[in-house]
Residue, then its C-alpha position, 0 to 999 in steps of 0.5 A: l761788474f765791469n759792464f758800466s761806462f765811466g759816466e754810469r759809474i759816476l752816477k752810481f757813485l752819487a746815487d749811493f749817498p748817503e750810506g756813510f756820507t750824509l750831505p751835511f757830513l760831505a759838505l763839512f768834509i769838503w770845507g775841511v779839505l779846502i781849509r787844510k789845503r789853504e793852511g798846508f797839509s801835514s804828512a799825516e793828512f796827505y796819507l789820509i787823503a791818499v787812503m781815501l782816494i785809492s779806496w774810492l777809485f778801487y770801488l768805483g772801478v770794481n763795483p760802483s753800486e757797492r755801499y763803500f763809504t762807511h768804513l772810511m768814516p773815521v778817516a773822513l771825520v778828521f777833515s769833517a771835524a776840521g771844517f766844523c771847527h773852522i766854522e765854529g771859530r768864525l762864529k766865536a769871532r764874529a757872533r754875539r752869541p756863538i754858543l747858541l749859533t753853534a748849537a743851532l748849527v749842530l741841530a740843523i746838521c742832525a735834522v738833515a743827516l739823521p733822516q737821510g741815514l734812517v731812510s737809507l737803512h730802512a730802504h736797503r736793509l728791512p726787505e732783505r731781513q724780512a726775506g731772510e727771516w721768511l726763508k728761515e721759517h719756511a725752508e729746511g736747511p742747509y741751503s745757499i742764497m745767491a744775491r748781490k749782498p750777504i744780508m739776507a743769507f745772514y738773517a736766513d742762517g744760510g750760505f751766501v753766493r755772490l750773484s754773478g753773470e750777465t745772462m740768466e743762463e750764466v747766473i744759474e750755471y754759476g749758482k749751480q756750481e756753487g750750490a745755490e738753491y735760491v736767488a734773491g734781489y731787488s727787482s730793479s737791480l736784477r733787471e739792470n744787471i741781468q740782460d735777459f732777466d724778464l725774458e728768461k726768469e720763468r724758465f730758470l726761477t720759481e717766485l716764492m715771495r715779494f717784499s716791498a722796498g718802497r719807491d715802486d721796487e720790491f725785493v724778490l725771493y726765487r727758488v732755482a727751478h728744476e730742469r724743464 
């Protein structure tokens, strides 16, 4: 989890948009923070900002590829709403038809935010669900699956073991200790996080199925091979 430089962590941080913070939501959030700073933060707002900063720094340090925005949405919504209300107030003060402009602004935000959220949901959830349902249909339980997230294990009705280790030998050794019979993950992620994945995967793993994730990536399900 700590094999990333600070620059790589920042890039991964930005690459995780938008699971919770779509770009319009982020823009309103930043604008709301700036407006409230100019007007003067209340004690409650200082508390909310502290919660968000501590949470972001924690996840940035522990696991930069984790999708960590969603649970902070209720906190961030305070400032996003402040940004939107400030824009709405300006429209009412200066525009001839503020209601129409406000409605147009809402529609524009939805037009950008909804596709972003749906693309993220489809790209990062559907292949894992397909893999879990396939394993549930074709394998006899009980069994455990080693992966970075428990989504596939949920749909497979199986146990979950978090993928851990820098080399294939370390991954398999840890998986055996935890009783994992299967390994699953996006091919790009497995190559990125396991140093010798392409060189050693045939020694330790037997490929079962591939599920398309789009953008030249696939979610791959493996069975842990017997000793060779």
